[in-house]
C-alpha positions, -999 to +999 in steps of 0.1 A: -234+027+173-206+046+189-168+038+189-167+022+225-196-003+215-176-011+183-143-015+201-160-036+228-176-059+201-142-063+185-126-072+219-152-099+225-148-113+189-109-113+193-113-133+226-139-156+208-167-151+232-196-174+222-224-147+219-206-129+192-216-137+156-200-128+123-212-126+087-195-128+053-194-102+024-186-119-008-170-096-035-188-100-069-161-080-088-123-078-085-107-046-072-073-036-062-080-048-026-102-079-032-107-106-058-139-118-074-154-143-051-132-134-022-149-135+011-144-111+040-154-124+075-167-094+095-164-099+132-174-064+145-206-048+151-201-018+127-182-014+095-178+013+068-179+006+031-164+031+006-131+044-009-117+060+022-085+045+038-104+039+072-131+017+055-130-019+066-145-029+031-125-007+007-127-001-030-099+016-050-102+049-068-112+032-102-146+027-088-155+065-092-193+061-083-184+047-048-183+075-024-154+076+002-179+069+029-208+050+010-225+029+034-223+012+069-235-022+081-244-022+118-258-046+144-293-039+155-303-063+184-297-097+167-299-086+131-278-067+107-288-032+092-275-016+059-273+022+063-268+044+032-246+073+038-237+088+003-252+120-007-243+116-044-244+080-052-273+055-045-272+020-029-293-010-038-303-042-021-316-070-045-321-043-071-342-019-051-328+015-040-322+021-003-334+054+008-320+054+043-317+020+060-328-016+055-324-049+074-302-076+057-312-112+051-289-141+042-279-140+003-291-103-001-271-086-029-258-052-021-248-029-050-230+004-046-243+030-072-258+024-105-236-002-123-213-002-093-196-031-074-218-057-058-214-075-025-233-107-013-244-107+023-241-142+039-250-155+073-229-187+079-248-216+093-225-218+123-216-181+127-201-180+162-169-160+160-150-186+180-153-208+150-127-187+133-091-197+140-074-176+165-046-164+141-071-153+116-093-138+142-064-116+153-057-104+118-094-095+114-093-077+147-063-056+136-078-048+102-115-041+113-109-024+148-075-011+153-061-001+119-091+023+109-090+043+140-054+038+153-060+026+188-040+002+210-039-034+197-056-046+229-065-029+263-040-049+282-013-038+258-024-002+262-018-007+300+014-024+293+025+006+271+017+031+299+037+008+323+067+010+301+065+048+299+061+050+337+091+028+342+111+047+317+103+081+334+126+072+362+155+064+341+163+098+326+162+134+337+133+159+332+156+175+306+162+145+286+124+138+289+119+172+271+143+164+244+128+130+238+093+147+237+105+171+211+115+143+188+084+124+189+064+144+163+091+133+137+087+095+144+060+078+123+040+045+125+044+027+092+020+001+078+009-015+047-023-034+038-013-056+009+016-063-016+011-066-054+030-082-081+023-061-111+034-049-146+022-014-138-006-016-163-032-044-166-018-072-143-022-069-105-019-100-083-022-097-045+008-115-028-004-140-001+016-157+026+017-196+029-011-194+054-032-177+028-033-144+044-024-111+027+012-100+031+011-069+051+036-054+078+042-025+100+073-007+115+086+027+123+102+055+103+113+091+111+117+125+093+151+142+092+160+178+092+171+176+056+137+162+045+146+126+042+122+101+055+143+073+068+135+036+079+148+002+077+149-016+042+131-047+056+102-023+063+101-014+026+111-046+009+105-074+035+103-099+007+140-097+004+144-108+042+117-135+044+116-173+041+078-174+034+078-196+002+046-180-012+061-146-009+094-157-023+077-173-052+062-138-062+098-124-056+112-151-080+086-142-107+098-105-104+135-115-107+129-135-137+107-110-156+120-074-158+084-062-166+071-073-133+077-056-100+066-060-064+050-029-050+032-018-018+016+014-007+032+024+027+014+047+050+032+067+077+014+087+105+029+106+135+013+115+168-001+149+155-020+133+125+005+142+098+004+115+071+027+104+043+018+079+016+046+063-003+051+036-029+077+011-019+094+019-052+100+056-040+127+046-015+164+047-022+183+018-008+215-004-013+211-039-027+248-045-034+248-075-009+217-092-022+224-126-037+204-152-055+194-181-032+170-211-033+144-217-008+131-251-015+104-260-041+069-249-049+038-270-052+049-280-089+083-293-076+100-263-092+128-247-072+121-212-057+151-191-063+152-153-056+174-126-046+176-122-009+198-106+019+194-139+039+220-157+018+245-128+018+280-143+024+294-108+033+289-101+070+285-063+063+251-071+045+235-062+078+247-025+074+225-023+042+193-025+062+183+011+056+160+030+032+150+065+027+128+088+004+134+125-001+103+146+009+093+181+006+088+183+043+116+191+070+116+174+104+138+186+135+158+153+138+196+159+129+221+131+123+255+130+136+273+108+109+307+107+126+295+098+161+274+069+147+307+051+138+326+060+170+300+050+198+317+039+230+305+009+250+282+019+279+271+051+261+233+056+268+210+054+238+174+063+233+148+047+210+115+058+198+092+033+179+061+011+179+069-024+193+041-047+188+021-018+174+019-002+209+014+035+208-017+035+185-035+056+211-070+071+209-059+099+232-040+115+204-046+126+167-022+098+157+001+072+173+023+079+201+058+065+199+070+043+228+104+052+244+131+027+252+164+032+270+195+011+261+232+013+258+261+007+234+273-029+236+306-027+219+330+002+210+327+013+174+314-010+147+316-047+148+324-070+118+288-066+104+293-029+099+267-023+126+270-013+162+254-035+189+232-021+216+215-037+245+180-049+239+154-022+240+140-024+205+115-052+199+095-061+168+078-031+153+106-007+163+123-016+130+133+014+111+130+037+141+156+063+151+184+056+177+195+088+196+227+096+216+230+127+236+256+152+227+261+186+242+226+187+258+210+177+224+198+144+210+212+134+177+203+104+154+231+079+154+215+048+140+185+029+126+169+000+144+176-030+124+176-068+135+183-089+165+217-102+170+222-140+175+221-133+212+186-122+223+204-098+246+215-074+218+201-057+188+218-042+156+219-005+149+227+005+113+249+037+117+231+067+102+263+074+082+253+046+058+228+070+041+254+098+040+267+094+004+233+084-012 
């Protein structure tokens, strides 16, 4: 089973073609990533099971007898086959050790290592992938096909991305193109897989959205010359910017109990394959504009009240949409703090980021950031403490760098933040906001 076949099967499943079937893996023990009894629908023809980040069925580091790449399940004609991969830890099906490979039947029990975690293999009675609702199918496609291998979100989006790059190439000179290209190694694709409400010890609860899906997100970040890794705060603490009641309920619990915290593992990867792994708690940010607000009632009729930036009365709250963490690595991106507050209307700006997860290209070791061209919309800063720029930074660019050209060099002047009330403009948080932190 090669990557092309796996990706093709994912595309067919994503589109809901009738001939594609799915199966279910039911977790028999709880782990950091899955609860006991939780069921995972598998819509592609090949998955990996283990502790490695790229595994579609993943176990945390507490499962020491589960290898990083312990096993695979692949499609063989119209049946599913279990392949044992680990050289150090055994696998069992219905209590019998698997020496190499074995076909799976409905309700087979898979066990990873002696006394290790168990999974029940289930073949649904009506197993056509098209029976899975489209939003869930899209989420499964992202988790099982795109995220492990960092490829485009769909083939047509890849073509679209190449079209954007081709169009952009006519907008700036060859010299500017070289300057942009030099910056790309320091622009990172950010993503998370889940959010947890925890006391840091024994209590771990995965946070889900109102639709029952795990709360996960993606965005952009960048590495500065001084070693600071910068992004938007809403890429680090999105629960302070959301209106999803289920997520806000967890945030409210956290606000009421000082022993609880919301935490997520944030992964960042650049186009040459360099990877950072952060905890959301690692980041420095400003919460001076956060205010307690109520967002309706939960299923028991109790009010859901949590700290949020949405209810902030001070218009300057938008300027707090930044976060950074100090690293031991140094990038090449240099900030111009003074210029970031004195931008002139019409000045050309450049943005690098990952709109709609574009740029996750199989042609590179890691994701390739997408270039956008825009311009300053208003002299200096407006009443929000941010500068307006013409639209050129869609969803997914959040947290990415905004450059201006100065003396034949590109300098960072801002961080991609939110849209303005007019769809024609976006906010840029001036890089000067992080200067004194």
